[in-house]
C-alpha positions in Angstrom: -3.7 -19.1 24.7 -7.2 -20.2 25.8 -7.3 -22.7 28.7 -8.7 -26.1 27.7 -11.3 -26.0 30.4 -13.0 -22.9 28.8 -13.3 -24.8 25.5 -15.1 -27.9 26.8 -18.5 -28.3 28.3 -18.3 -28.5 32.1 -19.7 -31.6 33.8 -19.8 -33.4 37.1 -18.1 -36.8 37.0 -17.7 -39.5 39.6 -14.8 -41.9 39.1 -15.0 -45.2 40.9 -12.1 -47.7 41.0 -10.8 -49.8 43.9 -7.2 -49.3 42.6 -6.1 -46.0 44.0 -3.5 -45.1 41.4 -5.8 -45.8 38.5 -8.6 -43.8 40.1 -6.3 -40.8 41.0 -4.7 -40.7 37.5 -8.1 -40.8 35.7 -9.5 -38.1 38.0 -6.4 -35.9 37.5 -6.8 -36.2 33.7 -10.4 -35.2 33.8 -9.8 -32.3 36.2 -7.2 -30.9 33.8 -10.0 -30.8 31.1 -12.1 -28.6 33.4 -14.5 -31.1 34.8 -15.7 -31.3 38.4 -14.5 -34.7 39.5 -15.3 -36.8 42.7 -13.7 -40.1 43.6 -14.9 -43.3 45.3 -13.1 -46.5 46.1 -16.1 -48.7 46.5 -19.6 -49.0 45.1 -21.2 -48.2 48.5 -19.2 -44.9 48.7 -20.2 -44.1 45.1 -23.9 -44.6 45.9 -23.7 -42.2 48.9 -22.1 -39.6 46.6 -24.8 -40.1 44.0 -27.5 -39.7 46.6 -25.9 -36.6 48.1 -25.7 -34.4 45.0 -26.1 -34.2 41.2 -23.7 -36.2 39.0 -23.7 -36.1 35.2 -21.4 -39.0 34.5 -20.4 -42.2 36.4 -17.1 -43.6 35.2 -16.7 -47.0 37.0 -14.5 -50.0 36.9 -16.1 -53.3 36.1 -14.1 -55.6 38.4 -14.4 -54.4 42.0 -15.0 -55.9 45.4 -17.3 -56.3 47.2 -19.7 -54.5 44.8 -18.8 -54.9 41.1 -19.4 -52.4 38.4 -22.6 -54.0 36.9 -24.2 -54.0 40.4 -23.2 -50.3 40.8 -24.6 -49.5 37.4 -28.0 -51.0 38.2 -28.2 -49.4 41.7 -26.8 -46.1 40.4 -29.5 -45.8 37.8 -32.1 -46.4 40.5 -30.8 -43.4 42.4 -30.3 -41.2 39.3 -32.2 -42.5 36.3 -30.7 -39.8 33.9 -27.2 -40.7 34.9 -24.8 -41.4 32.1 -22.4 -44.4 32.8 -19.2 -45.4 31.1 -17.8 -48.8 32.2 -14.1 -49.4 32.5 -12.8 -52.9 32.0 -9.3 -54.4 31.8 -10.6 -57.5 30.1 -12.0 -56.1 26.9 -14.7 -58.8 27.0 -17.5 -58.2 24.6 -19.9 -60.1 26.9 -19.3 -57.7 29.8 -19.6 -54.7 27.5 -22.9 -55.9 26.0 -24.3 -56.7 29.4 -23.4 -53.2 30.7 -25.0 -51.6 27.6 -28.1 -53.8 28.1 -28.4 -52.6 31.7 -28.2 -49.0 30.7 -24.6 -48.0 30.4 -23.9 -45.4 27.7 -20.5 -46.6 26.7 -17.4 -48.6 27.8 -13.7 -48.2 27.6 -11.0 -50.9 27.8 -8.1 -50.4 30.2 -5.4 -49.4 29.6 -6.9 -46.6 27.5 -5.4 -43.7 25.6 -6.1 -40.2 27.0 -7.6 -39.0 23.8 -10.0 -42.0 23.7 -11.2 -41.3 27.3 -11.7 -37.6 26.5 -13.8 -38.4 23.4 -16.0 -40.9 25.2 -16.5 -38.6 28.2 -17.4 -35.6 25.9 -20.0 -37.7 24.0 -21.6 -39.0 27.2 -21.9 -35.5 28.7 -23.3 -34.2 25.4 -26.0 -36.9 25.7 -26.7 -35.9 29.3 -27.2 -32.3 28.1 -29.5 -33.4 25.4 -31.6 -35.6 27.7 -31.9 -32.7 30.1 -33.1 -30.6 27.2 -35.7 -33.2 26.2 -37.0 -33.4 29.8 -37.2 -29.6 30.0 -38.9 -29.6 26.6 -41.6 -32.1 27.8 -42.3 -30.1 31.0 -42.3 -26.6 29.3 -44.3 -27.7 26.3 -47.0 -29.5 28.4 -47.3 -26.4 30.7 -47.6 -24.1 27.7 -49.9 -26.2 25.5 -51.3 -28.9 27.8 -50.2 -31.5 25.2 -48.3 -34.1 27.2 -49.6 -36.6 24.7 -46.7 -35.6 22.4 -44.0 -36.7 24.7 -43.7 -40.3 26.0 -41.2 -42.4 27.9 -40.7 -44.8 25.0 -37.4 -44.8 23.0 -39.3 -44.0 19.8 -40.8 -40.8 21.3 -37.5 -39.8 22.9 -35.8 -40.2 19.6 -38.4 -38.1 17.9 -38.2 -35.4 20.5 -34.4 -35.3 20.4 -34.5 -34.9 16.6 -37.2 -32.2 16.9 -35.2 -30.2 19.4 -32.1 -30.3 17.2 -33.9 -29.0 14.1 -36.2 -26.5 15.9 -33.7 -23.7 16.1 -32.9 -23.8 12.4 -35.2 -22.6 9.6 -34.9 -26.0 7.8 -38.1 -27.2 6.1 -39.5 -30.3 7.9 -41.5 -33.2 6.5 -43.6 -35.0 9.2 -44.6 -38.5 8.3 -47.0 -40.7 10.3 -50.3 -42.5 10.3 -53.6 -40.8 10.9 -54.1 -40.0 14.6 -50.4 -40.1 15.7 -50.3 -36.3 16.4 -48.4 -34.8 13.4 -49.9 -31.4 14.1 -48.7 -31.6 17.7 -45.2 -32.2 16.4 -45.5 -29.2 14.1 -46.7 -27.0 17.0 -43.8 -28.2 19.2 -41.4 -27.4 16.4 -42.8 -23.9 16.2 -43.0 -23.4 20.0 -39.2 -24.1 20.3 -38.1 -22.2 17.3 -36.9 -18.6 17.1 -40.3 -17.9 15.4 -42.4 -18.9 18.4 -43.7 -15.3 19.0 -45.0 -15.2 15.4 -48.0 -17.0 14.0 -48.4 -20.8 13.6 -50.9 -21.2 10.7 -52.2 -24.8 9.9 -54.0 -25.8 6.7 -55.3 -29.2 5.8 -55.1 -29.7 2.0 -57.6 -32.6 2.1 -60.3 -30.5 3.7 -60.3 -27.8 1.0 -61.4 -28.3 -2.6 -58.7 -28.0 -5.2 -60.2 -24.9 -6.7 -60.1 -23.1 -3.3 -56.8 -24.3 -2.0 -54.7 -22.0 -4.2 -56.7 -19.0 -3.0 -56.6 -20.1 0.6 -52.8 -20.3 0.6 -51.8 -17.5 -1.8 -54.7 -15.1 -1.5 -56.6 -13.5 -4.3 -57.4 -10.1 -5.8 -60.9 -8.6 -5.9 -62.7 -10.0 -8.9 -60.1 -12.7 -9.6 -62.9 -15.3 -10.0 -66.6 -15.6 -9.5 -67.4 -14.9 -5.9 -64.2 -13.0 -5.1 -66.1 -9.8 -4.1 -63.0 -8.5 -2.2 -59.3 -9.1 -2.0 -58.1 -11.7 0.5 -54.8 -12.3 2.2 -53.5 -15.9 1.9 -52.2 -18.1 4.6 -48.6 -17.6 3.5 -48.9 -13.9 4.2 -50.7 -14.6 7.5 -47.8 -16.9 8.6 -45.1 -14.3 7.7 -42.3 -14.5 10.2 -43.8 -17.7 11.6 -44.6 -21.3 10.6 -47.0 -22.6 8.0 -48.1 -26.2 8.6 -49.3 -27.9 5.4 -51.1 -31.1 6.4 -51.9 -33.9 4.0 -49.7 -32.4 1.3 -49.8 -35.5 -0.8 -53.5 -35.0 -1.4 -52.8 -32.1 -3.7 -52.8 -32.1 -7.5 -49.6 -31.9 -9.7 -50.7 -28.4 -10.8 -50.9 -27.1 -7.3 -47.7 -28.9 -6.4 -45.9 -27.0 -9.1 -47.2 -23.6 -7.8 -46.2 -24.6 -4.2 -42.7 -25.5 -5.4 -42.3 -22.2 -7.1 -43.3 -20.3 -3.9 -40.9 -22.4 -1.8 -38.0 -21.8 -4.2 -38.5 -18.0 -4.6 -39.8 -17.1 -1.2 -42.6 -15.1 -2.9 -46.3 -15.4 -3.3 -48.5 -14.1 -6.0 -52.2 -13.7 -5.2 -54.6 -15.2 -7.6 -55.5 -12.4 -10.2 -52.5 -10.3 -9.4 -49.1 -9.9 -11.2 -47.1 -8.5 -8.3 -45.2 -10.9 -6.1 -44.9 -10.4 -2.4 -41.9 -11.6 -0.3 -42.7 -13.8 2.7 -40.5 -15.2 5.4 -42.2 -18.5 6.4 -40.9 -21.7 7.8 -42.6 -24.7 6.2 -43.6 -27.9 8.1 -45.5 -30.3 5.8 -47.1 -33.6 6.8 -48.5 -36.7 5.2 -50.0 -40.1 6.3 -49.0 -41.7 3.1 -45.7 -43.4 2.0 -44.5 -40.3 0.2 -41.6 -42.0 -1.5 -44.1 -44.4 -3.1 -46.2 -41.5 -4.2 -43.1 -40.1 -5.9 -42.4 -43.4 -7.6 -46.0 -43.7 -8.8 -45.8 -40.1 -10.2 -48.5 -38.9 -7.9 -46.2 -36.4 -6.2 -43.5 -34.3 -7.7 -40.0 -35.5 -7.0 -38.6 -31.9 -6.9 -41.2 -30.8 -4.4 -40.5 -33.9 -2.3 -36.8 -33.0 -2.1 -37.7 -29.4 -1.3 -39.9 -30.5 1.6 -37.8 -33.3 2.9 -34.9 -31.4 4.2 -35.4 -33.0 7.6 -37.8 -35.9 8.1 -39.6 -36.4 11.4 -41.4 -39.8 11.7 -44.1 -40.0 14.3 -44.4 -43.6 15.5 -47.8 -45.3 15.6 -49.0 -46.1 19.1 -48.6 -49.8 18.6 -44.8 -49.2 18.4 -44.8 -47.5 21.8 -47.4 -49.3 23.9 -45.3 -48.4 27.0 -46.7 -44.9 26.6 -50.3 -46.0 26.8 -50.6 -45.8 30.7 -49.3 -42.2 30.8 -51.5 -41.2 27.8 -54.6 -42.8 29.2 -54.0 -41.0 32.5 -53.6 -37.7 30.7 -56.8 -38.1 28.7 -58.7 -39.2 31.8 -57.4 -36.2 33.8 -58.7 -34.0 31.0 -62.1 -35.8 30.9 -62.4 -35.5 34.7 -61.9 -31.7 34.5 -65.2 -31.5 32.6 -67.1 -34.0 34.7 -68.7 -33.6 38.2 -67.9 -37.2 39.0 -64.1 -38.0 38.5 -63.1 -41.5 37.5 -59.9 -43.4 38.0 -58.1 -46.1 35.9 -57.8 -49.6 37.3 -54.6 -51.5 36.8 -56.6 -54.2 34.9 -58.0 -51.6 32.5 -54.5 -50.4 31.7 -53.3 -53.9 31.1 -56.3 -54.5 28.9 -55.5 -51.3 26.8 -51.9 -52.4 26.4 -52.9 -55.6 24.6 -54.5 -53.6 21.8 -52.9 -52.4 18.6 -54.7 -49.0 18.2 -55.2 -48.8 14.5 -56.6 -45.3 15.2 -53.4 -44.4 17.2 -53.5 -41.7 20.0 -56.7 -40.3 18.7 -58.4 -43.7 19.2 -57.1 -44.0 22.7 -58.3 -40.5 23.6 -61.8 -41.4 22.2 -61.8 -44.7 24.2 -60.9 -43.0 27.5 -63.4 -40.1 27.0 -66.2 -42.7 26.1 -65.4 -44.8 29.2 -65.3 -41.8 31.5 -68.7 -40.7 30.2 -70.5 -44.1 30.3 -68.9 -46.1 33.1 -71.2 -46.6 36.1 -68.6 -46.9 38.8 -65.8 -44.5 39.9 -63.2 -47.0 38.7 -62.7 -47.7 35.0 -62.5 -51.5 34.3 -61.6 -53.5 31.3 -65.2 -53.9 30.3 -65.5 -50.1 30.0 -63.2 -50.2 27.0 -64.8 -52.1 24.1 -61.9 -52.7 21.7 -62.3 -53.3 18.0 -61.6 -56.8 16.7 -58.1 -57.0 15.2 -58.4 -60.4 13.5 -59.4 -61.3 10.0 -61.7 -58.8 8.3 -64.5 -60.3 6.2 -64.3 -58.4 2.9 -67.3 -57.0 1.1 -68.3 -58.7 -2.2 -65.6 -58.4 -4.8 -62.7 -58.5 -2.4 -60.7 -61.7 -1.9 -60.7 -63.2 1.6 -57.6 -62.8 3.7 -55.5 -66.0 3.8 -55.0 -67.7 7.1 -51.3 -67.5 8.1 -49.3 -68.4 11.2 -48.2 -65.4 13.2 -44.9 -64.1 11.8 -45.3 -66.0 8.5 -44.2 -64.0 5.4 -47.0 -62.4 3.5 -45.4 -62.4 0.1 -46.1 -58.7 -0.3 -43.8 -55.7 -0.5 -44.1 -53.1 2.2 -46.0 -50.7 -0.1 -48.4 -53.6 -1.1 -48.9 -54.6 2.6 -49.7 -51.0 3.6 -52.2 -50.7 0.7 -53.8 -54.1 1.5 -54.2 -53.0 5.2 -55.7 -49.7 4.1 -58.1 -51.5 1.8 -59.3 -53.9 4.5 -59.6 -51.1 7.1 -61.9 -49.1 4.8 -63.9 -52.2 3.8 -64.4 -53.2 7.4 -65.6 -49.7 8.3 -68.0 -49.6 5.3 -69.5 -52.9 6.5 -70.1 -51.4 9.9 -71.5 -48.0 8.9 -73.0 -48.7 5.5 -74.3 -45.5 3.8 -73.0 -43.2 6.6 -69.7 -42.2 5.0 -69.2 -39.4 7.4 -68.9 -41.9 10.2 -66.5 -44.0 8.1 -64.3 -41.1 7.6 -64.4 -40.1 11.2 -63.6 -43.6 12.4 -60.6 -43.8 10.1 -59.4 -40.4 11.0 -59.5 -38.9 7.5 -61.6 -36.3 5.8 -64.5 -37.2 3.6 -62.6 -36.0 0.5 -59.6 -38.2 1.4 -61.9 -41.2 2.0 -63.4 -40.8 -1.5 -59.9 -40.5 -3.1 -58.7 -43.6 -1.3 -61.8 -45.6 -2.3 -61.3 -44.6 -5.9 -57.6 -45.5 -5.8 -58.2 -48.8 -4.1 -61.2 -49.6 -6.4 -63.6 -49.8 -3.4 -67.2 -48.9 -4.2 -69.6 -47.4 -1.7 -73.0 -49.1 -1.0 -75.3 -48.6 -4.1 -77.6 -46.2 -2.3 -74.8 -43.7 -1.5 -74.8 -40.7 -3.8 -71.9 -38.2 -3.6 -73.0 -34.6 -3.3 
């Protein structure tokens, strides 16, 4: 019969309780499960043990003298920020449990507890410790390999994304990445590929909005010689180029229903047929698709095939906009400045006031906009220290609409808009484009660049939102 200790993940646990019998009994139970267990009778002794060597899990009583469990929790996390903590309390008070969780505890257990309950909670806490260690390793390795530390942040939103990404990376599941323009969807796809079993094979990106509808099929599936006018020789498609690796299909919602039907068939069969050929070729490709639209709305509005949506949305990864993780702004700004300094003979540094200034901004252009702001400031600032005035931020108040658009109503902050989520997103999109058109007039290339979309996507959005370009703009 296999010993229990070989079946369970090993971990280093520190049990703290001023009642000797309770402490010894708990430690004995955990040692029987194969864990390495240390004991401490006081908070001060526990802190010395935490400082002297690695501990994965702190299991501490709440009511102790002279240092109680909540104080030990706070000081213990200062010594070991990745430490998992389970609070033991004989009182079962929801107030103490909530306070412990607010201060950083992973879980709590009420004394007297059943052995099975303690085992379960300890296993969960140690699994979380392993996962957090994997996330930290991922951040370090991925940045060293690709120089893309912008992907990983300290915020809960980015840690949640990274945790989910690591879980799905080792499988071959198709992944749908959803996020606003400029959030780093391609970086997420590259990270997914880098940590998959396919990492030694090609990563092949394609932007559906940047290629005309007539050429997209040939680009992805390839074509035979003479298949159409201009096909002077046979061409291998991107599906074939990505064989054994990952194909990243960006802005997949910008495609037509006809193309969506052909893509669906390829995903279902695992075969591609070059344009002009009748023979199908087997391909082994993992698909990561991305969109900056509300894809469920696109399905409801019959602009995107429902069956293709379900085929792509096996696992959803949502990339949070920068305004939802402003705590990542300082690290991101430092990263972009370090990169700018590497190309400059005169290095700059960020002032604390500049960082505070940046953190008051909503970043409609997301990480891409922050990168642009930092590079611009590094290039134009006169002094060696970047100050708030070196970062001109776009106004975020009301937008004066062009003729034909209703003015935005004045509302108190937090007041209901009366719009559904989809309507609110569409209204924000309409006003962002209108504002950019006012600033740049006939220069639609600058409008597209400012909004972080291709010129093709800009025209499609303007058509859908019934926005007309200035009268002297003629589309080529």
